[in-house]
C-alpha positions as CSV (number, residue, x, y, z in Angstrom):
1,X,15.1,-61.0,-62.2
2,X,14.6,-64.6,-63.4
3,X,11.9,-65.2,-60.8
4,X,10.1,-62.0,-61.8
5,X,10.1,-63.1,-65.5
6,X,8.8,-66.5,-64.6
7,X,5.9,-64.9,-62.6
8,X,4.9,-62.7,-65.5
9,X,4.9,-65.6,-67.9
10,X,2.7,-67.7,-65.7
11,X,0.2,-64.8,-65.4
12,X,0.0,-64.4,-69.1
13,X,-0.2,-68.1,-69.8
14,X,-2.9,-69.0,-67.3
15,X,-5.0,-65.9,-67.5
16,X,-8.0,-65.6,-69.8
17,X,-7.2,-62.3,-71.6
18,X,-10.5,-62.3,-73.2
19,X,-12.1,-61.6,-69.8
20,X,-10.0,-58.4,-69.5
21,X,-11.4,-57.1,-72.8
22,X,-15.1,-57.8,-71.7
23,X,-17.2,-54.6,-71.8
24,X,-18.4,-53.1,-68.4
25,X,-21.9,-54.0,-67.4
26,X,-24.0,-50.9,-66.3
27,X,-27.1,-51.2,-64.1
28,X,-30.1,-49.9,-65.9
29,X,-31.6,-46.7,-64.4
30,X,-35.2,-46.5,-63.6
31,X,-37.3,-43.5,-62.7
32,X,-36.7,-43.9,-58.9
33,X,-32.9,-43.8,-59.3
34,X,-33.1,-40.8,-61.6
35,X,-35.1,-38.9,-59.0
36,X,-32.6,-39.7,-56.3
37,X,-29.7,-38.7,-58.4
38,X,-31.4,-35.4,-59.3
39,X,-32.1,-34.7,-55.6
40,X,-28.5,-35.4,-54.7
41,X,-27.4,-33.1,-57.5
42,X,-29.6,-30.3,-56.2
43,X,-28.3,-30.8,-52.6
44,X,-24.7,-30.6,-53.8
45,X,-25.4,-27.5,-55.8
46,X,-27.0,-25.8,-52.7
47,X,-24.1,-26.9,-50.5
48,X,-21.7,-25.3,-53.0
49,X,-23.5,-22.1,-52.9
50,X,-23.4,-22.1,-49.0
51,X,-19.7,-22.9,-48.9
52,X,-19.1,-20.0,-51.3
53,X,-21.1,-17.6,-49.2
54,X,-19.3,-18.8,-46.0
55,X,-16.0,-18.2,-47.7
56,X,-17.1,-14.6,-48.5
57,X,-18.1,-14.1,-44.9
58,X,-14.8,-15.3,-43.5
59,X,-13.0,-13.1,-45.9
60,X,-15.0,-10.1,-44.8
61,X,-14.4,-10.9,-41.1
62,X,-10.6,-11.1,-41.7
63,X,-10.8,-7.7,-43.4
64,X,-12.7,-6.2,-40.5
65,X,-10.3,-7.6,-38.0
66,X,-7.3,-6.1,-39.8
67,X,-9.0,-2.8,-40.1
68,X,-10.1,-2.6,-36.4
69,X,-7.9,-0.5,-34.0
70,X,-5.7,-2.3,-31.5
71,X,-7.3,-2.5,-28.0
72,X,-5.0,-2.4,-25.0
73,X,-6.4,-4.2,-22.0
74,X,-5.2,-2.6,-18.8
75,X,-4.2,-4.7,-15.8
76,X,-6.9,-4.8,-13.1
77,X,-6.5,-2.1,-10.4
78,X,-5.4,-3.0,-6.8
79,X,-8.3,-4.4,-4.9
80,X,-9.5,-1.9,-2.3
81,X,-8.9,-4.2,0.6
82,X,-5.2,-4.8,-0.2
83,X,-2.9,-2.9,2.1
84,X,-0.1,-0.8,0.5
85,X,3.2,-2.7,0.5
86,X,6.0,-0.9,2.3
87,X,9.2,-2.8,2.7
88,X,11.2,-0.3,4.8
89,X,12.4,0.1,8.3
90,X,9.7,1.4,10.7
91,X,11.5,3.6,13.2
92,X,8.6,3.6,15.6
93,X,9.0,0.0,16.8
94,X,9.9,-1.0,20.3
95,X,12.8,-3.0,19.0
96,X,14.4,0.3,17.9
97,X,14.3,1.6,21.5
98,X,11.6,4.3,21.1
99,X,10.4,6.1,24.2
100,X,7.1,7.8,24.7
101,X,7.5,11.4,25.9
102,X,4.6,12.0,28.3
103,X,5.3,15.7,28.7
104,X,4.3,16.6,25.1
105,X,1.8,13.7,24.6
106,X,-1.9,14.1,25.3
107,X,-3.2,12.2,28.3
108,X,-5.0,9.0,27.8
109,X,-8.8,9.2,28.2
110,X,-10.1,7.9,31.4
111,X,-12.3,4.8,31.7
112,X,-15.9,5.0,32.9
113,X,-15.0,2.9,36.0
114,X,-14.4,4.3,39.4
115,X,-11.1,4.0,41.1
116,X,-12.2,1.1,43.3
117,X,-13.7,-0.7,40.3
118,X,-10.5,-0.3,38.4
119,X,-8.4,-1.8,41.2
120,X,-10.9,-4.5,41.7
121,X,-10.7,-5.7,38.1
122,X,-6.9,-5.4,38.2
123,X,-6.6,-7.6,41.2
124,X,-9.2,-10.0,39.9
125,X,-7.2,-10.4,36.6
126,X,-4.2,-11.6,38.6
127,X,-6.2,-14.5,40.1
128,X,-8.7,-15.4,37.3
129,X,-8.7,-15.7,33.6
130,X,-11.5,-13.1,33.3
131,X,-10.0,-9.9,31.8
132,X,-13.0,-7.9,32.9
133,X,-13.9,-4.7,31.0
134,X,-11.3,-3.4,28.6
135,X,-9.0,-0.7,30.2
136,X,-7.7,2.3,28.3
137,X,-4.6,1.4,26.3
138,X,-1.3,3.2,26.9
139,X,0.5,5.4,24.5
140,X,2.6,2.6,23.2
141,X,-0.5,0.9,21.8
142,X,-0.3,3.5,18.9
143,X,3.1,2.0,18.0
144,X,2.1,-1.7,18.3
145,X,0.3,-4.1,16.0
146,X,-3.4,-4.5,16.6
147,X,-6.1,-7.1,15.8
148,X,-9.6,-5.8,16.6
149,X,-11.7,-3.0,18.0
150,X,-10.3,-1.2,21.0
151,X,-6.6,-2.1,20.3
152,X,-5.7,1.6,20.1
153,X,-4.5,4.5,22.1
154,X,-7.2,7.2,22.7
155,X,-6.0,10.6,23.7
156,X,-7.9,13.4,25.4
157,X,-8.1,16.6,23.3
158,X,-6.4,19.8,24.5
159,X,-8.8,21.9,26.4
160,X,-8.0,25.0,24.4
161,X,-6.9,23.9,20.9
162,X,-8.8,20.6,20.8
163,X,-5.8,18.8,19.3
164,X,-4.3,15.5,20.3
165,X,-0.6,14.8,20.4
166,X,1.6,11.7,20.5
167,X,5.3,12.5,21.3
168,X,8.0,9.9,20.6
169,X,11.7,10.0,21.3
170,X,13.4,8.0,18.6
171,X,16.1,5.4,19.2
172,X,18.1,6.5,16.1
173,X,18.8,9.8,14.4
174,X,17.1,9.7,11.0
175,X,15.7,11.6,8.1
176,X,11.9,11.2,8.1
177,X,10.4,10.5,4.7
178,X,7.0,8.8,5.0
179,X,4.3,8.0,7.5
180,X,1.6,5.3,7.6
181,X,-1.6,5.7,9.6
182,X,-3.8,2.7,10.5
183,X,-7.3,2.8,11.8
184,X,-10.2,0.4,12.2
185,X,-12.2,0.1,8.9
186,X,-15.3,2.3,9.0
187,X,-17.7,-0.6,8.5
188,X,-16.0,-2.7,11.3
189,X,-16.0,-0.1,14.2
190,X,-18.8,1.1,16.4
191,X,-17.1,4.5,16.8
192,X,-15.9,5.7,13.4
193,X,-16.1,9.3,14.6
194,X,-13.0,9.0,16.8
195,X,-10.8,8.3,13.7
196,X,-8.1,11.0,13.0
197,X,-8.7,13.3,10.1
198,X,-6.3,16.2,9.7
199,X,-2.8,15.3,11.0
200,X,0.7,16.8,11.2
201,X,4.2,15.6,12.0
202,X,6.5,17.9,13.9
203,X,10.2,16.9,14.1
204,X,13.1,18.1,16.3
205,X,16.4,18.5,14.5
206,X,19.8,18.1,15.9
207,X,23.3,18.6,14.7
208,X,25.3,15.5,13.8
209,X,29.1,15.7,14.2
210,X,30.6,13.9,11.2
211,X,34.2,14.5,12.3
212,X,35.9,12.3,14.9
213,X,36.1,13.8,18.3
214,X,39.3,15.7,19.0
215,X,41.7,14.4,21.6
216,X,42.8,16.0,24.8
217,X,41.1,18.1,27.4
218,X,39.9,20.7,24.8
219,X,38.4,17.9,22.7
220,X,36.5,16.4,25.6
221,X,35.1,19.8,26.5
222,X,33.8,20.3,23.0
223,X,32.3,16.8,23.1
224,X,30.5,17.5,26.3
225,X,29.1,20.8,24.9
226,X,27.9,18.9,21.8
227,X,26.1,16.3,23.9
228,X,24.6,19.0,26.0
229,X,23.4,20.7,22.8
230,X,25.1,23.9,23.9
231,X,26.0,25.6,20.6
232,X,26.9,29.2,19.8
233,X,23.9,31.4,18.9
234,X,25.3,31.9,15.4
235,X,25.3,28.2,14.8
236,X,21.7,27.7,16.0
237,X,20.7,30.6,13.7
238,X,22.3,29.0,10.7
239,X,20.5,25.7,11.4
240,X,17.2,27.5,11.8
241,X,17.7,29.3,8.5
242,X,18.6,26.2,6.6
243,X,15.5,24.4,7.9
244,X,13.2,27.4,7.3
245,X,14.4,27.7,3.7
246,X,13.3,24.1,3.0
247,X,10.0,24.7,4.8
248,X,9.2,27.8,2.9
249,X,9.6,25.9,-0.3
250,X,7.5,23.0,1.0
251,X,4.7,25.2,2.4
252,X,4.6,28.3,0.1
253,X,1.1,29.3,1.1
254,X,1.4,28.9,4.8
255,X,2.7,31.5,7.2
256,X,5.9,30.7,9.0
257,X,4.0,30.4,12.3
258,X,2.2,27.4,10.9
259,X,5.4,25.3,10.7
260,X,7.8,26.9,13.3
261,X,7.8,28.4,16.7
262,X,4.8,26.4,17.8
263,X,3.3,27.6,21.1
264,X,2.9,24.0,22.4
265,X,6.4,22.7,21.4
266,X,10.0,23.8,21.9
267,X,11.5,26.0,19.2
268,X,13.6,23.1,18.0
269,X,10.5,21.5,16.5
270,X,9.4,22.1,12.9
271,X,6.4,20.8,11.0
272,X,7.6,18.6,8.2
273,X,4.3,17.2,7.0
274,X,0.5,17.5,7.0
275,X,-2.1,15.2,5.6
276,X,-5.7,14.0,5.8
277,X,-6.6,10.5,6.8
278,X,-9.6,9.5,4.7
279,X,-12.0,7.3,6.7
280,X,-13.9,6.6,3.5
281,X,-10.8,5.7,1.6
282,X,-10.1,2.5,-0.4
283,X,-8.1,1.1,2.5
284,X,-7.8,1.7,6.2
285,X,-4.0,1.6,6.1
286,X,-2.9,4.8,4.4
287,X,0.6,6.0,3.4
288,X,1.6,9.7,3.2
289,X,4.9,11.2,1.9
290,X,6.1,14.1,4.0
291,X,6.0,17.6,2.5
292,X,9.5,18.4,3.6
293,X,12.3,15.8,3.5
294,X,15.4,17.6,4.8
295,X,18.3,15.4,4.1
296,X,21.4,17.3,5.2
297,X,24.4,15.3,6.3
298,X,24.7,17.5,9.5
299,X,21.0,17.4,10.4
300,X,19.0,14.5,11.8
301,X,15.7,14.1,13.6
302,X,15.7,12.4,17.1
303,X,12.2,13.3,18.3
304,X,8.8,13.5,16.6
305,X,5.3,14.5,17.5
306,X,2.2,13.3,15.7
307,X,-0.5,15.9,16.0
308,X,-4.2,15.3,15.2
309,X,-5.9,18.7,14.6
310,X,-9.4,17.3,13.8
311,X,-11.3,14.0,13.7
312,X,-14.7,12.9,12.4
313,X,-16.8,14.4,15.1
314,X,-15.8,12.3,18.1
315,X,-15.2,13.6,21.7
316,X,-11.6,12.3,21.5
317,X,-9.3,10.7,18.9
318,X,-7.9,7.1,18.8
319,X,-4.8,6.0,17.0
320,X,-4.6,2.3,16.1
321,X,-1.1,2.6,14.7
322,X,1.3,5.1,13.2
323,X,4.6,4.2,11.5
324,X,7.5,6.3,10.4
325,X,9.8,5.5,7.5
326,X,13.1,7.1,6.5
327,X,16.8,6.5,6.6
328,X,19.7,7.1,9.0
C-alpha cells in the first residue's frame, strides 16, 4: 500500500495537469472530406437495408422449412447383379452323398462327334494338355458349381411329352422348402433358348420311425419290413390321404392328376412345387419357395425329381445348377 501511495504522489507531482485540461484539437473539414463522409454514410445506409432484407428472407426460408412435409428417403434397392443370399444347407451337394438316378432322369444329349472322334479326343487328352472339343457334361454337372458357358448338364427331351427330368436320390431324409435355379445370364450365352422356363419339383415321401426298434425276433422282422418299405395297405392309404390333403390346399385350382399319380413316376412321388424361371429377370440366380411344405414328423423326402416342362424355344434344355434347401 505504501508503494502504491508513493507512485500516485509522484505522478501528481511531476505531471503537468494543465495539459490534461487542454481542449481537443479537431481537424478542419474541407469539401473533399465532406463528400467522402457523405458517400460512406450512403453506403452504410444501403448496407443496412440489404441486411434487413436478407434477415427477412432467412426468416421466410425457416418458416417454409418448418411448414414443408417430412420426406423419407428409401434405401437403394438391391442391384440387379447381386445374387440372393441364402445361408442354408444345400442338400444337393456331393458331400451329402447324393446319387443320380439314371432311370428317371432324361438322357444326356449326344455330341456332334462320331464314336471314333470321341475316343480319339479322349485318348489324346490322356497324353496331351489339349482338351479338344467340349464333351457333354454328365448329370452331376447340374449339381456342381460352374464358371462359364457350357458348364451345364443338357438333357434330351422326352419324345412324347417334351419334358426333361433330373432325378436325384438324397443322402438325407429331409423336408424340402426352397429351390434355387442358376443359369447363364442371357447376355452372356450364345444359346439363351435352352434355358429352363416352367419347372416342377416332385418328391418321394417315406415313413420315418420315431420309436426305437423293438428287441427280439419280432422286432427284427418289423425292422426288416420297414426297411423294405412293406407297409399294410391301410397305412399307405393314410399317408397318401395326408399328403393329398396338403396338396389340395396348395394347388386348389389344379386337378389331382396334376400333382399325383404321374404316368412317368412311381405313385410314391408327388408334386410339391412349380415355378417359372425368368430368363429376363433381374438376376440369373433365382430362388423359389415350394408351394407345399409338408412338415410331418413321420414323413420325410428321400428322392426328388426336377422336371422342366418348357424352355425358351431350344431343342433341348440345359441346367447349370439346381439347389434344394430344407431341414431334416
